[in-house]
C-alpha positions in Angstrom: -97.1 -233.5 135.6 -94.4 -236.0 134.9 -94.3 -237.4 131.4 -95.6 -241.0 131.3 -92.7 -242.2 129.2 -90.3 -240.9 131.9 -92.1 -243.0 134.5 -92.2 -246.1 132.3 -88.5 -245.9 131.4 -87.3 -246.4 135.0 -90.1 -246.6 137.6 -87.8 -247.4 140.5 -85.7 -244.3 139.7 -88.8 -242.2 140.0 -89.7 -243.7 143.3 -86.2 -243.2 144.7 -86.0 -239.6 143.5 -89.4 -238.7 145.0 -88.2 -240.1 148.4 -85.8 -237.2 148.4 -88.9 -235.0 148.5 -90.3 -237.2 151.3 -93.0 -238.8 149.1 -93.7 -242.5 149.3 -94.9 -243.2 145.8 -94.3 -247.0 145.4 -97.9 -247.9 145.2 -98.9 -244.9 143.1 -96.1 -245.5 140.5 -97.0 -249.2 140.3 -100.7 -248.3 139.8 -99.8 -245.9 137.0 -97.7 -248.6 135.3 -100.5 -251.2 135.6 -103.1 -248.7 134.2 -100.9 -247.9 131.3 -100.5 -251.6 130.5 -104.3 -252.0 130.7 -104.7 -248.9 128.5 -102.4 -250.2 125.8 -104.0 -253.7 125.8 -107.5 -252.2 125.6 -106.4 -249.8 122.8 -105.0 -252.8 120.8 -108.2 -254.8 121.1 -110.2 -251.7 120.1 -108.0 -251.0 117.1 -108.3 -254.6 116.0 -112.1 -254.4 116.3 -112.3 -251.2 114.4 -110.0 -252.6 111.7 -112.2 -255.7 111.4 -115.3 -253.5 111.2 -113.9 -251.4 108.4 -112.9 -254.5 106.5 -116.3 -256.1 106.9 -118.0 -252.9 105.7 -116.0 -252.9 102.5 -116.7 -256.7 102.0 -120.5 -256.2 102.6 -120.5 -253.6 99.8 -118.8 -256.0 97.4 -121.1 -258.8 98.3 -124.3 -256.7 97.7 -123.0 -255.6 94.3 -122.3 -259.3 93.4 -125.9 -260.2 94.4 -124.7 -262.3 97.4 -127.4 -261.0 99.9 -127.2 -264.0 102.3 -123.5 -263.7 102.7 -123.8 -260.0 103.2 -126.5 -260.5 105.8 -124.2 -262.7 107.9 -121.5 -260.1 107.8 -124.0 -257.4 108.8 -124.7 -259.4 112.0 -121.0 -259.6 112.7 -120.8 -255.8 112.0 -123.5 -255.1 114.5 -121.8 -257.2 117.1 -118.5 -255.4 116.5 -120.2 -252.0 116.8 -121.5 -253.0 120.3 -118.1 -254.4 121.3 -116.1 -251.4 120.1 -118.5 -249.0 121.9 -118.0 -250.9 125.2 -114.2 -250.9 124.6 -114.2 -247.2 123.8 -116.0 -246.4 127.0 -113.6 -248.7 129.0 -110.6 -247.0 127.3 -112.0 -243.6 128.3 -112.4 -244.7 131.9 -108.9 -246.1 132.0 -107.4 -242.9 130.5 -109.3 -240.8 133.1 -108.1 -242.9 136.0 -104.5 -242.8 134.6 -104.6 -239.0 134.4 -106.1 -238.8 137.9 -103.1 -240.8 139.2 -100.5 -239.0 137.1 -101.4 -235.6 138.6 -100.8 -237.0 142.1 -97.1 -237.5 141.4 -94.9 -234.5 142.4 -92.1 -233.1 140.2 -88.7 -234.8 140.4 -86.0 -232.9 142.4 -82.9 -231.7 140.5 -79.8 -233.8 141.4 -78.3 -230.8 143.2 -81.2 -230.5 145.6 -79.8 -231.2 149.1 -81.4 -234.1 151.1 -83.4 -233.2 154.2 -86.8 -233.1 155.8 -87.5 -229.4 156.6 -86.2 -225.9 156.6 -83.5 -226.7 159.0 -81.8 -228.8 156.3 -81.8 -226.1 153.7 -78.5 -225.1 152.3 -77.2 -221.6 152.8 -75.9 -220.1 149.5 -75.3 -216.5 150.3 -75.5 -214.2 153.3 -75.5 -210.4 152.6 -75.3 -208.3 155.7 -76.0 -204.6 156.2 -75.2 -203.0 159.5 -78.4 -202.2 161.5 -78.3 -200.4 164.8 -81.7 -200.0 166.5 -82.3 -197.6 169.3 -83.3 -198.9 172.8 -87.0 -198.4 172.3 -87.2 -200.1 168.9 -90.6 -201.8 168.2 -91.8 -204.6 166.0 -93.6 -203.5 162.9 -97.1 -204.1 164.2 -96.4 -201.6 167.0 -94.8 -199.2 164.6 -97.9 -199.4 162.4 -100.1 -198.4 165.3 -97.7 -195.7 166.5 -97.5 -193.9 163.1 -101.1 -194.8 162.1 -100.0 -196.4 158.8 -101.5 -200.0 159.0 -104.8 -200.8 160.7 -105.0 -204.5 161.6 -108.1 -204.1 163.9 -110.0 -202.3 161.1 -109.1 -205.1 158.7 -110.4 -207.7 161.2 -113.7 -205.8 161.6 -114.3 -205.4 157.9 -113.0 -208.8 156.6 -111.2 -210.8 159.3 -107.7 -211.5 160.6 -105.1 -211.3 157.8 -106.7 -208.5 155.8 -105.1 -205.3 157.0 -105.9 -201.7 155.9 -102.9 -199.6 154.7 -103.4 -195.9 155.2 -101.6 -192.6 154.7 -97.9 -193.2 154.3 -98.4 -196.9 154.8 -100.5 -197.0 151.6 -97.9 -194.7 150.0 -95.1 -197.1 150.9 -97.0 -200.0 149.4 -97.5 -198.1 146.1 -93.9 -197.0 146.0 -92.6 -200.5 146.4 -95.0 -201.8 143.7 -93.9 -199.1 141.2 -90.2 -199.7 142.1 -90.5 -203.4 141.5 -92.4 -203.0 138.3 -89.9 -200.4 136.9 -87.0 -202.7 137.8 -88.7 -205.6 136.1 -89.4 -203.7 132.8 -85.9 -202.3 132.8 -84.7 -206.0 133.1 -86.6 -206.9 129.9 -89.8 -208.3 131.5 -93.1 -207.4 129.8 -95.6 -206.0 132.3 -99.1 -207.5 132.5 -102.2 -206.7 134.5 -103.8 -210.1 135.0 -107.2 -211.3 136.2 -107.4 -212.1 139.9 -109.8 -215.1 139.3 -108.8 -218.1 137.3 -110.7 -221.2 136.1 -110.1 -224.7 137.1 -107.9 -225.5 134.0 -105.6 -222.7 134.9 -105.2 -223.7 138.5 -104.6 -227.3 137.3 -102.1 -226.1 134.7 -99.6 -224.5 137.1 -100.0 -227.3 139.7 -102.2 -225.6 142.4 -104.8 -228.3 141.7 -105.2 -230.8 143.1 -102.2 -230.3 145.5 -103.2 -226.9 147.0 -106.9 -227.2 146.7 -107.6 -226.5 150.4 -105.2 -223.5 150.4 -107.0 -221.5 147.7 -110.2 -219.4 148.0 -112.8 -221.0 145.8 -115.9 -219.3 144.4 -118.1 -222.4 144.2 -121.0 -220.9 142.2 -118.9 -220.0 139.2 -116.0 -222.4 139.9 -113.4 -219.7 140.0 -110.3 -219.7 142.2 -108.7 -216.5 143.6 -105.1 -216.5 142.5 -102.4 -217.3 145.1 -99.8 -215.5 142.9 -99.7 -213.9 139.5 -97.7 -216.9 138.4 -100.9 -218.7 137.7 -102.5 -216.3 135.1 -99.1 -215.3 133.7 -98.0 -218.8 132.9 -101.4 -219.9 131.7 -101.2 -217.3 128.9 -99.3 -220.0 127.1 -101.5 -223.0 127.9 -102.1 -225.0 124.7 -99.7 -222.8 122.8 -96.8 -223.7 120.5 -94.1 -221.1 120.6 -91.1 -220.9 118.2 -87.6 -221.3 119.5 -86.9 -217.7 118.4 -89.6 -216.5 120.8 -87.6 -217.9 123.8 -87.1 -216.8 126.5 -90.5 -215.3 127.3 -90.1 -212.8 130.2 -93.3 -211.5 131.9 -94.0 -209.7 135.1 -97.2 -208.7 136.9 -98.3 -206.9 140.1 -101.4 -208.4 141.7 -103.2 -209.0 144.9 -102.6 -212.5 146.1 -105.0 -214.6 148.2 -104.2 -217.6 150.4 -106.2 -219.3 153.0 -103.1 -220.2 155.1 -105.1 -222.8 156.9 -103.5 -224.0 160.1 -101.2 -221.0 160.5 -101.3 -219.7 164.1 -99.0 -218.3 166.8 -96.5 -215.5 167.3 -94.8 -216.1 164.0 -97.9 -215.0 162.0 -98.4 -211.6 163.8 -98.8 -208.4 161.9 -97.6 -208.7 158.3 -95.8 -212.0 158.8 -98.6 -214.0 157.3 -101.7 -212.6 155.5 -104.7 -213.9 153.6 -104.5 -211.0 151.1 -101.2 -209.4 150.1 -99.5 -207.6 147.2 -96.7 -209.1 145.1 -94.8 -208.5 141.9 -94.1 -211.8 140.1 -91.7 -212.6 137.4 -92.1 -215.6 135.0 -89.9 -217.0 132.3 -90.6 -219.6 129.7 -87.3 -220.9 128.3 -85.5 -223.5 126.3 -84.8 -226.6 128.4 -81.1 -226.3 127.7 -80.9 -222.9 129.5 -83.3 -223.2 132.4 -80.8 -223.5 135.1 -78.7 -220.6 133.7 -82.0 -218.6 133.8 -82.6 -219.7 137.4 -79.3 -218.1 138.3 -80.1 -215.0 136.4 -83.5 -214.6 138.2 -81.8 -215.2 141.5 -79.3 -212.5 140.8 -82.1 -210.2 139.8 -84.1 -210.7 143.0 -80.8 -210.1 145.0 -80.3 -206.8 143.2 -83.7 -205.6 144.5 -82.8 -206.3 148.1 -79.4 -204.7 147.6 -81.1 -201.5 146.5 -83.4 -201.6 149.4 -80.3 -202.2 151.7 -82.0 -205.1 153.5 -79.9 -207.8 155.1 -80.7 -211.0 153.3 -79.7 -214.6 152.8 -80.4 -217.1 150.0 -81.0 -220.8 150.8 -81.4 -223.7 148.5 -84.4 -225.7 149.6 -83.8 -229.3 150.6 -86.0 -232.1 149.2 -88.4 -232.2 152.1 -89.0 -228.4 151.9 -89.4 -228.3 148.1 -92.9 -227.7 146.8 -95.0 -230.3 144.9 -94.3 -228.6 141.5 -90.7 -227.4 141.8 -87.5 -229.2 140.7 -85.3 -226.6 142.5 -86.1 -223.6 144.6 -84.0 -220.8 146.1 -85.6 -218.8 148.9 -84.7 -215.3 149.9 -85.1 -214.3 153.5 -84.6 -210.8 154.9 -83.6 -210.1 158.5 -86.2 -208.4 160.7 -84.1 -206.6 163.3 -86.9 -205.9 165.8 -88.2 -209.4 165.7 -84.7 -210.9 165.4 -85.8 -213.4 162.8 -85.5 -214.2 159.1 -88.6 -213.6 157.0 -89.1 -215.3 153.6 -89.8 -212.7 150.9 -89.2 -214.6 147.7 -89.0 -218.1 146.2 -87.3 -218.5 142.8 -88.1 -221.8 141.3 -87.5 -224.0 138.2 -90.3 -226.3 137.4 -88.6 -227.8 134.3 -91.3 -229.3 132.1 -93.7 -230.2 135.0 -96.1 -227.3 134.4 -95.6 -227.3 130.6 -96.7 -231.0 130.4 -99.9 -230.1 132.3 -100.6 -227.0 130.1 -99.3 -228.5 126.8 -96.9 -225.6 126.6 -94.6 -226.4 123.8 -92.2 -224.8 121.4 -91.0 -225.7 117.9 -87.2 -226.3 118.1 -84.5 -225.7 115.6 -85.3 -228.9 113.8 -89.0 -228.1 113.5 -90.1 -230.6 116.1 -92.2 -229.6 119.1 -91.0 -230.2 122.7 -92.0 -229.0 126.1 -90.6 -225.7 127.3 -89.3 -225.1 130.9 -91.1 -222.6 133.2 -89.6 -220.6 136.0 -91.1 -218.0 138.4 -90.0 -215.8 141.3 -91.4 -213.3 143.7 -89.9 -209.9 142.9 -91.0 -209.2 145.5 -93.8 -210.1 148.0 -94.6 -206.9 149.9 -95.8 -207.7 153.4 -92.5 -209.0 154.9 -90.5 -206.5 152.9 -92.6 -203.7 154.5 -92.2 -205.3 157.9 -88.4 -205.4 157.6 -88.2 -201.9 156.1 -90.3 -200.5 159.0 -88.3 -202.3 161.7 -84.8 -201.9 160.3 -85.1 -198.3 159.4 -86.8 -197.0 162.6 -85.1 -194.1 164.3 -86.1 -191.9 167.3 -87.7 -189.3 165.0 -89.5 -191.7 162.6 -88.9 -194.4 160.0 -86.5 -193.5 157.2 -87.5 -194.7 153.7 -84.7 -196.2 151.5 -83.4 -193.6 149.0 -84.3 -195.7 146.0 -88.0 -195.3 146.9 -88.1 -191.5 147.4 -89.1 -190.8 143.8 -91.9 -193.3 144.0 -93.2 -192.4 147.5 -92.9 -188.7 147.5 -91.6 -188.7 151.1 -88.4 -189.9 152.8 -89.6 -190.4 156.4 -92.7 -191.7 158.2 -93.2 -189.7 161.4 
């Protein structure tokens, strides 16, 4: 959530910056400014009324002690009137504050000045292309056919038991999943991240804190009876550990990682580009989160980007890094770099990670602060990244490493998988 003072300082600048993200916020920003003016005016009248009531209460006591009952009775009538007036004003102020908060959460985060302009993924800026030579044999198959051939992923069984987008992994397919999870977690802990095992359900406050609500309400699975949300990523519980917490500057940076199942409705996703593992409703992912001093957050973004790249290097997957343009940037992010791996059999790039800096946007929602070197509290910056999301990594590994005698597993996974080939 944007800080109200930031909006008030230069409303037109906010409007213009959000146009870079393809949001038309003229009316919303003006409504926020008007509500804030009304809030301050109402607060002033209420404060004056409460001050007068306090003054009258003291005067009534003095009058009674002096035996001036009639004068005291007149003031008591005024005191009763003030009580009713301040009660009404207090209720009005509460309503105004609620409306103001409801409008504030509708404003997206501001893009960083280095975010390229554009409307969709075609306008994203290529930062790095890392190629590994891949030569497929003439009968190479896409991963959904390989999964059937080697009996390692059962999409039909998943559809029977749950529905499309909920595959069963079996045999060496399950082993490959487990190997990747353990590899990613070991790499994360070696890089200084503290491993967590988080809940898969979060409450409304947590979903609100990291920005999934209200923006992504329709994309999350919601358990209505208990008002829980299934997590779309471990970012949500990991970051909300620090909701309403004041850290010390010596505690920064905080580096946490977690493996979890992730759940996304993916409403409106159809067609050939969502076949097999390309888009699922339930999938596995290792997530990294950092909470940092605002002065260092873009250095940390580079660090996290390099870390994710190192994982893909070790898996020997061709990848590219793109900086998202304004129109492709999420509601909450100030800057995002996406990682895409090349799927040789499909001949297309598959997104496997987003590394994002949210600056103080999530922290302001969560009241996540730290006490700086001068002893004053200020909002921290939050960052997160997929390190990595498994389905498309698995898809690329299966397709890119297929040979006539089976699918070779990258050497870095052998100690975790217990096998070097799927045949």
